[in-house]
C-alpha positions in Angstrom: 55.2 112.7 -44.7 58.3 110.6 -44.3 59.0 112.3 -41.0 55.6 110.9 -39.8 56.3 107.4 -41.1 59.7 107.4 -39.3 58.1 108.1 -35.9 57.5 105.4 -33.3 54.1 103.8 -33.5 53.0 105.2 -30.1 53.9 108.7 -31.1 52.0 108.4 -34.4 48.9 107.2 -32.5 49.1 110.2 -30.2 49.4 112.6 -33.1 46.5 111.0 -34.9 44.3 111.3 -31.8 45.5 114.9 -31.2 44.6 115.8 -34.8 40.9 115.3 -33.9 41.0 117.4 -30.7 40.8 120.9 -32.5 37.6 119.7 -34.2 36.1 118.4 -30.9 37.0 121.7 -29.1 35.7 123.9 -31.9 32.5 121.9 -32.2 32.0 122.3 -28.4 32.6 126.1 -28.6 30.1 126.7 -31.5 27.5 124.2 -30.5 25.5 126.7 -28.4 25.2 129.2 -31.2 24.3 127.0 -34.2 21.4 125.1 -32.6 20.6 121.4 -32.5 20.3 121.0 -36.3 23.1 123.4 -37.3 20.7 125.8 -39.1 22.5 128.8 -37.6 26.0 127.7 -38.6 27.8 130.4 -40.4 29.8 129.9 -43.6 33.2 130.5 -41.9 32.3 128.1 -39.1 31.5 125.4 -41.7 34.9 126.0 -43.4 36.8 125.7 -40.2 34.9 122.5 -39.3 35.8 121.0 -42.7 39.5 122.0 -42.4 39.7 120.5 -38.9 37.9 117.4 -40.1 40.4 117.1 -43.0 43.3 117.3 -40.6 42.0 114.5 -38.4 41.3 112.3 -41.4 44.7 112.9 -43.0 46.7 112.0 -39.9 44.4 109.0 -39.3 45.0 107.7 -42.8 48.8 108.3 -42.5 48.8 106.4 -39.2 47.0 103.4 -40.9 49.4 103.5 -43.9 52.5 103.7 -41.6 51.2 100.7 -39.6 50.6 98.6 -42.7 54.2 99.4 -43.9 55.6 98.4 -40.5 53.6 95.1 -40.6 54.8 94.3 -44.1 58.4 95.1 -43.2 58.2 92.9 -40.2 56.7 90.0 -42.2 59.4 90.4 -44.9 62.2 90.4 -42.3 60.9 87.2 -40.7 60.6 85.6 -44.1 64.2 86.6 -45.0 65.4 85.3 -41.6 63.6 82.0 -42.1 65.0 81.6 -45.6 68.5 82.4 -44.4 68.2 79.9 -41.6 67.0 77.2 -44.0 69.8 78.0 -46.3 72.4 77.7 -43.5 70.8 74.4 -42.4 70.7 73.0 -45.9 74.1 74.3 -47.1 76.3 71.7 -45.3 74.3 68.8 -46.6 74.3 70.2 -50.1 78.0 70.9 -49.9 78.7 67.4 -48.6 76.7 65.9 -51.4 78.6 67.9 -53.9 82.0 67.0 -52.3 81.0 63.3 -52.2 80.0 63.4 -55.9 83.2 65.2 -56.9 85.3 62.7 -54.9 83.4 59.8 -56.6 83.9 61.3 -60.0 87.6 61.7 -59.3 87.8 58.0 -58.2 86.0 56.9 -61.4 88.4 58.9 -63.5 91.3 57.4 -61.6 89.9 53.9 -62.1 89.6 54.4 -65.8 93.2 55.7 -65.9 94.4 52.8 -63.8 92.7 50.2 -66.0 94.9 51.2 -68.9 98.1 51.2 -66.8 100.5 48.3 -66.3 102.5 48.1 -63.0 106.3 48.4 -63.2 108.1 45.0 -62.9 109.2 44.1 -59.4 112.9 43.7 -58.7 113.8 40.0 -58.2 116.5 38.4 -56.1 118.3 35.0 -56.5 117.2 32.6 -53.8 118.1 29.1 -52.8 115.0 27.3 -51.6 114.9 23.8 -50.1 112.1 21.5 -51.4 110.0 19.1 -49.5 111.1 16.0 -51.5 108.9 13.1 -52.6 111.5 10.4 -51.8 109.5 7.7 -53.7 109.7 9.7 -56.9 113.4 10.7 -56.9 114.8 7.3 -55.9 117.1 6.1 -58.6 116.9 9.4 -60.5 120.2 11.3 -61.2 119.7 14.9 -60.3 122.6 17.4 -60.7 123.2 21.0 -59.9 122.2 23.2 -62.9 119.4 20.9 -64.1 116.4 22.9 -65.3 113.2 22.5 -63.3 109.8 24.1 -63.2 107.6 25.2 -60.3 103.9 24.6 -61.2 100.7 25.6 -59.4 98.3 22.7 -59.5 94.9 23.3 -57.8 94.0 19.6 -58.3 96.9 18.5 -56.2 96.4 20.8 -53.2 97.6 19.4 -49.9 95.3 20.3 -47.0 95.7 20.6 -43.3 93.6 18.7 -40.8 90.9 21.4 -40.8 90.7 21.3 -44.6 92.5 24.5 -45.4 94.9 24.4 -48.3 98.5 24.6 -47.3 100.4 24.1 -50.5 99.6 23.7 -54.2 102.9 24.1 -56.0 105.1 21.3 -57.1 108.6 21.2 -58.6 109.1 19.2 -61.8 112.1 17.9 -63.6 110.7 16.9 -67.0 107.6 15.0 -66.2 108.7 13.9 -62.8 107.2 15.6 -59.7 110.2 15.7 -57.3 108.8 17.8 -54.4 106.8 20.7 -53.0 107.8 24.3 -53.2 107.4 26.2 -49.9 106.7 29.8 -51.1 103.9 29.1 -53.6 101.4 31.3 -51.6 103.7 34.3 -51.7 104.6 33.9 -55.4 100.9 33.3 -56.4 99.8 36.5 -54.5 102.4 38.6 -56.4 102.5 37.0 -59.9 99.4 34.9 -60.2 99.5 31.2 -61.2 102.3 31.3 -63.8 104.9 28.5 -64.0 108.3 29.4 -62.8 111.4 28.2 -64.6 114.4 27.6 -62.3 117.4 25.4 -61.8 118.6 22.8 -59.3 121.1 24.5 -57.0 122.3 21.3 -55.3 121.2 17.7 -54.6 122.7 15.9 -51.7 121.8 12.8 -49.7 121.9 13.3 -46.0 121.1 10.5 -43.6 119.7 8.5 -46.5 117.3 11.3 -47.6 117.6 13.7 -50.5 118.3 17.4 -49.8 117.3 19.2 -53.0 117.5 22.9 -53.3 116.5 25.1 -56.3 117.8 28.4 -57.4 114.9 30.7 -58.3 114.4 34.4 -58.8 111.8 35.8 -56.4 110.7 39.3 -55.6 111.7 38.9 -52.0 114.5 37.6 -49.8 112.8 35.5 -47.2 113.8 35.6 -43.5 112.1 34.6 -40.3 109.5 37.4 -40.7 109.3 38.2 -44.4 107.4 38.2 -46.6 104.3 39.4 -44.7 100.9 39.6 -46.4 98.4 42.0 -44.7 95.6 44.4 -45.3 96.4 48.1 -44.6 94.5 50.5 -42.4 93.9 54.3 -42.6 92.8 54.1 -46.3 90.2 56.9 -46.0 92.4 59.6 -44.6 93.6 62.6 -46.6 93.5 61.9 -50.4 94.3 58.2 -50.1 91.0 56.9 -51.7 91.8 58.7 -55.0 95.4 57.4 -54.9 94.1 53.9 -54.3 91.6 54.2 -57.1 94.5 55.1 -59.5 96.6 52.2 -58.2 96.8 48.7 -59.8 97.6 45.3 -58.4 101.3 44.8 -58.8 102.3 48.4 -58.0 105.5 48.5 -56.1 105.4 50.0 -52.6 107.8 51.7 -50.2 106.9 50.7 -46.6 108.7 52.6 -43.9 108.7 53.6 -40.3 107.0 57.1 -40.2 106.6 58.0 -36.5 104.5 60.9 -35.3 104.2 62.5 -31.9 100.9 60.7 -31.3 101.7 57.4 -33.1 105.4 56.6 -32.8 105.0 53.1 -34.2 103.4 54.1 -37.5 104.6 52.2 -40.5 103.3 54.0 -43.6 102.7 52.5 -47.1 103.5 54.5 -50.3 102.7 53.7 -53.9 106.0 54.4 -55.8 104.2 54.9 -59.2 101.9 57.6 -57.8 104.2 59.0 -55.2 101.5 59.0 -52.5 100.6 57.4 -49.2 97.8 54.8 -49.4 97.6 53.7 -45.7 99.4 52.3 -42.8 100.4 48.8 -41.6 98.1 47.5 -38.8 99.4 48.4 -35.4 100.0 44.9 -34.2 102.1 44.0 -37.2 103.9 47.3 -37.1 104.9 46.7 -33.5 106.3 43.3 -34.5 108.2 44.7 -37.4 109.8 47.5 -35.3 110.7 45.0 -32.6 112.7 43.0 -35.1 114.0 45.6 -37.6 114.1 48.7 -35.2 113.3 52.4 -35.8 113.8 53.8 -39.2 113.4 50.5 -41.1 112.2 50.5 -44.7 110.9 47.7 -47.0 109.9 47.0 -50.6 106.4 45.7 -51.0 103.6 45.2 -53.6 99.9 45.6 -53.9 98.3 42.1 -54.1 94.6 43.1 -54.0 92.3 46.2 -54.4 88.7 45.7 -53.5 85.5 47.8 -52.8 84.9 51.2 -54.3 81.5 50.3 -55.8 78.2 51.9 -54.7 79.8 54.5 -52.6 82.0 52.1 -50.7 85.6 52.8 -49.8 88.5 51.0 -51.4 90.5 48.5 -49.4 94.0 47.2 -50.1 96.0 44.1 -49.4 99.7 44.2 -49.6 102.8 42.1 -49.2 105.9 43.3 -47.4 108.6 41.7 -49.4 112.2 42.6 -48.5 114.0 44.9 -46.0 116.0 47.6 -47.7 119.6 47.8 -46.8 
């Protein structure tokens, strides 16, 4: 009866109703001859009635079965559609959670690897730096070019500005005598920490009754009117930069260069040399000042001075120092 099940519902109902019509018609024809109680019904008439009754019952049963099958199919289809809809709705959030977890695991692996890695030493350059001299301490002392001296960081001897902010905490010593203040302590401390720096007196002259003392010291930058520059970097969450930062260590040497795009022509990008990857860009206001002085296509050496964040799902941030312009 597949042909019957495949029919439209309205046609099945018509067939089921029509299946009873022969019985009704036959009963009407023979009703006058069999009497009110059917005592005069002949055997052949009874057989025909039973056959016609069976036909009506069969098609009625088939119609009911077909209807139940249709109802179940409709219910299953709705359930499947609802399940598919819920899956589509849930899939992005599930995929995002998986992606976030994978990224976090990659960062953790990178941090573990970074913790065992030491940064490559920075190149250094010979500099002649003028001290702020303590005249009362050097009066009567013989100071000659080539004399050894030491730059020391002394937190208990910090000079402070009028608002209380520290402005210098490095002093230059010859033996036990503190002869003056060293001007680049902040930059050296950010790069190397609070180590003592051995250097030599480059020259000692008396000009207008005051000492002009200069020291020769190796530093990882060649200072000019703009450099070095200490700054945070932006754009650290784009592309794969978080995983590169996670694998970076403080002290990693950087290449900082003008990397213009059609949309952002003043972009100055920051690359970790050890990992051969971009970790961010210099803030736009600083980038504009750099390009104004050093022009398009300029490039610099730099160093990572701080890496922070990264815990409890937070992004990493990075502070750098732009040290020296490349030739």
